[in-house]
C-alpha positions, 0 to 999 in steps of 0.5 A, spaced: 584 182 291 585 174 292 586 174 299 580 179 300 576 174 297 577 168 300 576 171 308 571 167 311 567 174 313 566 176 305 565 170 303 559 169 308 556 176 307 557 175 299 552 168 301 547 173 305 548 178 299 545 173 294 539 169 300 537 177 300 537 180 293 533 174 291 526 177 292 528 184 292 523 188 296 524 196 295 520 202 297 518 201 290 514 196 291 513 196 298 509 202 295 505 198 291 504 192 297 501 198 302 497 200 295 494 193 295 492 194 302 487 201 300 493 205 303 493 211 299 500 216 299 498 220 305 497 213 309 504 211 304 508 218 306 507 217 315 508 209 314 515 211 310 516 217 315 516 213 322 520 207 319 525 211 317 525 213 324 525 206 327 531 206 322 533 212 325 533 209 332 536 202 330 542 206 326 544 209 332 543 203 337 547 199 332 553 204 332 553 203 339 553 196 339 558 194 334 563 199 338 561 196 344 558 188 344 562 187 337 560 188 330 558 179 330 553 179 334 550 185 332 550 183 325 547 177 328 541 179 331 539 184 326 538 179 321 533 175 326 530 181 327 529 183 320 526 176 318 521 175 324 519 183 321 518 179 313 514 174 317 510 179 320 508 182 313 508 176 310 502 175 315 498 182 313 491 183 312 491 190 313 496 196 313 497 198 320 500 190 321 504 190 314 507 198 317 508 194 324 513 188 320 516 194 316 518 198 322 522 192 326 526 190 318 527 198 317 531 198 325 534 191 324 537 192 318 539 199 320 542 197 327 547 191 322 550 196 318 555 200 322 557 193 324 557 190 316 561 196 316 566 194 322 567 187 319 568 188 313 574 194 314 577 188 319 577 183 313 578 189 308 583 193 311 586 199 306 581 195 301 575 197 304 572 200 297 573 194 293 570 190 298 564 194 299 563 194 292 564 186 290 559 185 296 554 190 292 556 187 285 554 181 288 547 183 290 545 186 284 548 181 280 542 176 283 537 182 285 536 184 278 531 178 277 530 178 284 526 184 284 522 182 277 521 176 281 517 180 287 513 183 282 511 177 278 510 173 284 506 179 288 501 179 281 501 171 280 501 169 288 499 174 292 504 179 297 504 174 303 508 169 298 513 174 297 515 176 304 514 169 307 520 166 302 524 172 303 523 170 310 526 163 309 532 166 305 534 171 311 534 164 316 538 160 311 543 165 311 544 165 317 546 159 320 552 160 317 553 167 319 553 164 326 558 158 324 563 162 319 563 168 321 570 170 326 569 173 332 574 178 330 578 183 334 574 184 341 569 189 342 572 196 345 571 197 353 567 202 356 572 208 357 575 211 363 571 216 365 576 222 364 578 219 357 570 218 355 570 221 348 563 220 347 558 223 341 559 231 343 567 230 341 565 226 334 560 232 332 567 236 332 569 233 326 568 238 321 568 234 315 563 229 319 559 235 320 559 237 313 557 229 311 551 228 315 549 236 313 549 233 306 545 227 307 540 231 311 538 235 305 538 229 299 533 225 303 530 230 306 528 233 299 528 226 296 521 224 298 519 223 291 523 216 288 518 213 294 511 215 290 513 212 284 506 208 285 502 213 284 506 217 279 500 216 273 504 215 267 506 208 271 499 206 274 501 202 280 501 196 276 507 191 281 509 188 274 511 196 271 514 197 278 518 191 279 523 194 272 525 200 277 528 196 282 531 191 276 534 197 273 537 200 280 540 193 281 543 193 274 546 200 275 549 197 282 551 191 279 556 196 273 558 201 277 558 200 285 564 195 285 568 200 280 566 206 284 569 202 290 575 201 286 575 209 284 574 211 290 579 208 293 585 210 288 582 216 286 579 220 292 571 218 295 569 225 295 570 226 288 567 219 286 561 221 292 560 228 289 560 226 282 555 221 284 550 227 287 551 230 281 549 225 277 542 224 282 541 231 281 540 231 273 536 225 273 531 228 277 532 235 273 530 231 267 525 225 270 518 230 270 518 231 263 517 225 258 510 223 257 512 215 255 514 211 260 520 208 256 523 214 256 523 214 264 528 208 264 534 211 262 533 217 266 533 212 272 538 208 270 542 215 271 540 216 277 541 209 280 548 210 277 549 216 281 546 213 288 551 207 287 557 213 287 553 216 292 553 210 296 559 211 299 559 218 303 557 212 309 565 210 307 566 217 308 563 218 314 566 212 317 574 214 315 574 221 317 574 218 324 579 214 329 577 206 328 576 205 336 569 211 334 567 208 326 561 204 329 558 211 333 561 215 326 557 209 321 551 210 326 550 217 326 551 218 319 545 213 318 541 216 323 542 223 319 540 220 313 534 216 316 532 223 320 532 226 313 528 221 310 523 220 315 521 228 315 521 228 308 517 222 307 513 223 312 511 229 309 512 227 301 505 224 300 502 230 303 507 234 298 506 229 292 497 230 293 498 237 294 504 239 289 504 233 284 509 228 281 513 233 277 514 238 282 516 233 287 522 231 282 524 237 282 524 238 289 529 232 289 534 235 284 534 241 290 536 236 294 542 233 290 545 240 288 545 242 296 548 235 298 554 237 293 555 243 295 555 241 302 560 236 300 564 241 297 565 246 303 566 240 308 572 236 304 579 237 307 584 240 304 588 233 303 584 226 302 583 222 307 586 215 307 581 209 306 585 206 312 586 211 318 591 210 322 589 206 328 590 207 335 586 202 337 582 197 333 561 197 318 545 202 302 539 196 302 537 194 300 540 197 302 538 201 302 536 204 306 530 202 302 533 196 299 530 189 303 
């Protein structure tokens, strides 16, 4: 473990996590930001849906770039574009301009995700879950207060201060990443025409298909958390809403690293299926309390499940050969984001038509379907956490963690 923590890649990524988490603006606070720009639930749903579409495109391109151009180059480009998107949001005075910044951030962050996992895998081969859990714990450690700080700063100084300061933090992390991340293994050269496997060959992997189908079910029906700002019990207050991402990050702080260790030792599939089950239970109970205080422990239960379910990304990466891992993560992220784009794109209309309670129950249904699909796709023998390599990637984020 000490050797992993001393690796320059892990150290630099940990510093990046610290900078990113100091001002944590997730989907919940973004909803409050859009509401402050006079955007209703149907507008927020449209923007979120298109944003997830941009993220899906970024994920596909990022997975391909990580395999072809190299993980380091792909990550640096994604961080720079994310900072640019935050600057756009910081100077926005109307929701269409803020939406453009959101699209850029979503696409750039998801393009970076396969590269991050590839860099971590190179630095901690065989202990990937351990290293990913450590990095998520670092983020959560500061983001617990970072979400509250963002909510307080938005209320006291306005949203531009939040986004401009966050852009500065990204730029602060960029320079050490540029200087200290090793170039690592070279990017894979293009395959000869007779040996090219491509996307159709990747889709023939049965486990990967079920993993992708499960995340589509979870995100397609799980749009409700993005509309907490419109739950009448919460009154749309940035300070009240900021408590939810704070709870989210506190739960990740306590559970993400242990979940990674358990996945390495006991099997990733058990951890992910258990996480989906916890999320489903939380949303099943969420409509019933009338006091806000009772919503906090239910949301914490959802967050614990979300922390474990996050490792479905590693399930996708570990069930294919290493030379296809970037594309596998890109495909998984694309399915996740396509489900989120469809779910949240229609989620505003569904929230308006059905109300909060049925929307939370639909989220519970999606988690249940995700569990069943993973149980169906689980291989007879657990996939080893370090797959054999014929040749040499939730956020915040997250899709939703920024």
